[in-house]
C-alpha positions in Angstrom: -28.6 -5.9 19.5 -31.9 -7.6 19.9 -29.9 -11.1 18.3 -26.3 -12.0 17.6 -25.8 -15.8 17.2 -24.3 -18.5 15.2 -27.1 -20.6 14.2 -25.1 -23.5 12.4 -22.8 -22.3 10.0 -24.7 -18.7 9.5 -23.9 -15.3 11.4 -27.2 -14.2 12.5 -27.1 -10.3 13.3 -30.6 -8.4 14.4 -31.3 -5.1 15.8 -31.7 -1.3 15.7 -29.9 1.7 16.1 -30.9 5.1 15.3 -29.0 8.7 15.8 -30.6 12.0 15.3 -26.4 13.0 13.6 -27.3 10.4 11.0 -29.0 12.6 9.1 -27.8 13.2 5.9 -25.8 10.2 6.3 -27.3 7.0 4.1 -25.1 4.1 3.4 -25.0 2.1 6.0 -23.7 -0.6 7.5 -22.3 -3.5 10.1 -18.9 -3.8 10.9 -17.9 -7.3 12.9 -14.8 -6.4 14.9 -12.1 -8.7 16.3 -12.6 -8.0 20.3 -9.0 -9.5 21.3 -7.4 -7.3 18.6 -10.1 -4.3 18.1 -9.9 -4.2 14.4 -12.4 -4.3 11.7 -12.4 -8.3 10.6 -15.0 -7.5 7.7 -17.7 -4.8 7.1 -21.5 -5.6 5.5 -23.7 -2.6 3.4 -27.0 -3.3 4.7 -30.7 -1.9 3.8 -32.4 -0.4 7.1 -35.8 -1.8 7.8 -39.0 -0.4 9.1 -39.5 -0.6 13.1 -42.2 0.7 14.3 -41.7 -0.4 18.0 -38.8 1.8 18.1 -40.6 4.6 16.2 -43.3 4.5 19.1 -40.6 4.8 21.8 -38.3 7.5 20.2 -40.6 9.3 18.2 -38.3 12.4 17.9 -35.2 10.9 17.2 -34.1 11.1 13.0 -34.7 7.6 11.8 -36.0 5.6 14.1 -38.8 4.4 11.8 -36.1 2.9 9.4 -33.7 1.7 12.2 -34.0 -1.8 12.0 -31.3 -4.1 10.6 -31.2 -7.9 9.7 -28.1 -9.9 8.5 -27.5 -13.8 8.2 -23.9 -14.5 6.3 -22.3 -17.5 5.9 -19.8 -18.2 8.2 -16.5 -18.1 6.3 -12.5 -18.9 7.6 -11.5 -15.4 8.6 -14.6 -15.7 11.5 -14.0 -19.0 13.0 -12.5 -19.3 16.3 -13.6 -15.3 16.7 -14.7 -13.4 19.8 -16.7 -10.6 17.5 -19.0 -7.9 18.4 -20.7 -5.5 16.2 -20.5 -1.7 15.4 -23.3 0.0 13.4 -22.5 2.7 11.2 -24.6 5.3 9.4 -22.4 7.1 6.6 -22.2 9.6 4.2 -19.8 7.6 1.8 -20.8 4.2 0.1 -17.0 2.9 1.5 -18.1 3.6 5.2 -15.5 6.3 5.4 -16.2 9.4 5.4 -18.4 11.2 8.2 -20.4 8.7 10.0 -22.2 7.8 13.1 -21.0 4.5 14.8 -22.4 2.7 17.9 -20.7 -0.2 19.1 -22.8 -2.9 20.9 -21.3 -4.4 23.9 -22.6 -8.5 22.7 -19.9 -10.2 22.5 -19.7 -13.8 20.0 -17.3 -16.2 20.0 -18.0 -18.3 16.7 -16.9 -21.6 16.2 
């Protein structure tokens, strides 16, 4: 995770996630979790972006060249006053369920 921040009324999430086991899982999501309840608050379907820096370090890991993510979303009422963390998911299903590979990030943000 490169960035998990509240900037004004925007939630900003930047980083990368690559996993060899993501081969064949063409749908990507960022899942916002409530740290206190360990329950999902919402999920965002995302497009991965190019991360040559990651590829240069991990050239043998599947998908590193397009492992990046960036999300900027308006903070809604259901996010306010929550401590949140992010799970990055690759899935073989457009819903994000089915077969998937998750990576939970340890960064926690309290949204105001």
